[in-house]
N, C-alpha and C positions, 0 to 999 in steps of 0.2 A: 504494500498500499503508499501512496506517496501523502506520506504526511502531511506534505505543507499545503493539501488541498481541501485541508479539516483546520478548522480553526478546534483548540480544544475545549474553549470557552462554549460550546455551544455539543461538546459530543456529550451523550447519556450514558451517564454511570451505573446505575442502580436502577433496580425497578419501580421502585417510588416516585422518583424521578420522571420515568417511563410512563407510569400512569396517570401522573399529572398532567401530561398531555391531554389525555384524549376522559371522555365522557366513563362512568361507573357502568360496568359490565350488565347486562340485563339478568335479571332471575333465569328469564328463558335458555336463554345462550350457556348458564350455567348448568341448568336440570335438562338439557337436551343430550349431556354427555355419558353414555349409554357402558355398563361394564361387560355387554354381549351383544351379539347381532338380533333384533327382535323382528319382525315379518318385512319391517318395510326396508332395514335394510340387506336382508336377505333378499327381498325383489330388486333394490336396486343393482345389489350386487351379479343377481339374473342375467339383467339386460346391458353391462355392461362388459364391452369389447376390448376395455384400455383404461391401465391403470397408472398411476408411476410412484415408485417406490425409491422410498429415501432411508439411505443407511450412513453408517459413519465405522469411520476404524476405530482405534483402542486410542488415538490419537486424536478422535476429533473431525479428523478431516471430511467430509461431506461429501456423499457422490446424491445423485437423481438418475434413476434410468427408466424409461419408457419398459413398460410390457404389453401384449396384446395378441390377441387369437378372438376366434365366434363371440359371441354374446352369451357370457357365463363360465367362459374359460375356469376362472377361478371357484374350488368347489366347497361350500359351505360343510363342513364335515361335523359339528356341531355347534351350538351355541357360539362359543367363543373359539374353534378352530377354523383358519381356511386352510387348505394345498393350492399353492400357486405352481404350476407349471414352468420348467424353466427349457424356454428352445432356444434351438441354436442361435451362436450368435457369433459376435468377434472374439470371441472366448479370452477377452480380458478379464471376467470374471471379478469386476469391482464390487458388485453388489455383495457375492457369493464371500469373495476373502473378507467382505467388513462384517458381512454377518457372523463370520468365525470368530472374531475380535471383539464385536460388539452386538451382539443378536437385537437390539433394539429399533424396530424399523415402521415406519410412518408409511401410509399405502393410502393413495388419494385414487378414488374409483370414479371414470367420467362414463357416461353415456351422449351419444352423437347428438344433437340436437336439445337436449338439456342445460338448462345455463347451471343448475344445483349438481352439488358434488356430494361424495363421501367417503369423509375419511376413516380408516384404522390406524392404529396405533397398537403397537405390541410387541412381542419377542420372537424372534426364528429360530427355524432350525432345520438346516437342510438336509433331507433323507433320500435314500436312493432303494427304498422299499418297494417291493416290486407290486407288492397289493393296492400301495396310494399311487403309483406312477404307472399302472394298469387301468386306472380309472380317470388317468388325465390324457389318456392319448387323442391325436389328431391327425388325420389322414392314414389312418392307421396305424399310429407311431407314438410310441410312450415316450416322454422325455427322458433324459437321461439322469435329471432329480427335478426336487418340488420342494419347495417354501414351503412350510407348514409354519403358519403364523397362529400363536397361541394371541387370540385378544384381551388386552387390557382396556381401552376405550375405543368408542364409534361415536359420531354424530353425523348429520346431517349438515354442508355447511351452504350459505345463502351464494344466492346466482351473484353478487354484486361486480367480481372480477371477470365473469363472464360476459354480463351487459356492457360493461366497462368497454369490454375488447373485441364486441360483437365478434363474438370467435366463431357464432356458427351464420353468418351475415351472410351469403354468397357474394351479395355487391360489394363487401370489401374484400373478398381473397384477390391473392398476391399472385400477381403472371410470376410462373416460377421462372419464368428467363429473367426474373430480375437480379438473381442471382445464378453463378456458375454450375455447374453439375457438382452435387455431391463428389464424384471423383477427382475431379478437377479443383475442386477447392481442397480436398485430403492431400493430392498430388501436387498442390502450391506448396502447403506447409508441409511437407515431408522429400519426398527424392524429387520431386520436380514433376511439370508435368508435359505430356508432347507437346512439339511447337506448332504441328500442323492439325486446323479442325477434325482433318479425315481419322488420323492416330487418335484422338479423342472422342470422337464418335465411337470408334471402335473399342475403344474402352469402355465407354457407358454401357455399351450394347452388352459386350460381357459381363459387366455388372447386372443387369436385366434379368442374364439367363440365369447366372448366381442366384442369385434371388429367387428366381420360379424354381432351381434346383433343392436351393436348402433352407427354406421356412419351416421346413419341420423333418 
C-alpha cells in the first residue's frame, strides 16, 4: 500500500469509531441470521447455479473463488451441512489449500435475475468419500473431491448492491470486445502474446476447445 495516499487522521482504527459513522443495525438485520438452513435457504440453494467462496490461509491472506454448475449443484446433506463439488479448474487449488490451513469459509449464492443473495458462513472439510462424490456427479463424472461445509450462520442479503450495479440489466451489458480475450490478457501478463492476430485467434480457439473438453 502506498501510505502517502492515506491521511492517518482519517483512518478507522477500531469498531466503535467505525460504527459511529453508521446508523444502528436494525433488529431484523440481527434476527435474520440463522444457525441452520431453513426451508427458504434450501430453496435458494436449489435454484442457484453460481456461488463465490471466500477463504483465508493461516496468515490471513484472503482469496475469493467462483463455483458454477447447473442449478442445485450444491447439495444440502442436512440442515447444517452442505456438499460443494470441486470441478476441474486450473489446479492452483487456492481455496482448497487455504481450507487445509484455515477451515473458515464464506459462501455467497447467486441466482440469475435475482437481486437478493444468500450468505452462508461456516467451516469446511475436504473429502474424497466415494459415497458423497457419487451424489455430486455431472455429465456422468464424479468430482475428484468435495467441500463439506458445516453451516454456522446463514442469512439472506438485500438487493442494494445488485440494484446499484444493474447487474442483470441487459441494456447495460458491456461489449466483450472492450477488453482483449482472456488468453491475450494472461499472455501479456506472463510470457508474452503473439504478434499477429491470426496466431492470437488460434490460441483463443484452442481455449474454447479446451473448455469443451475439461468442464467436467
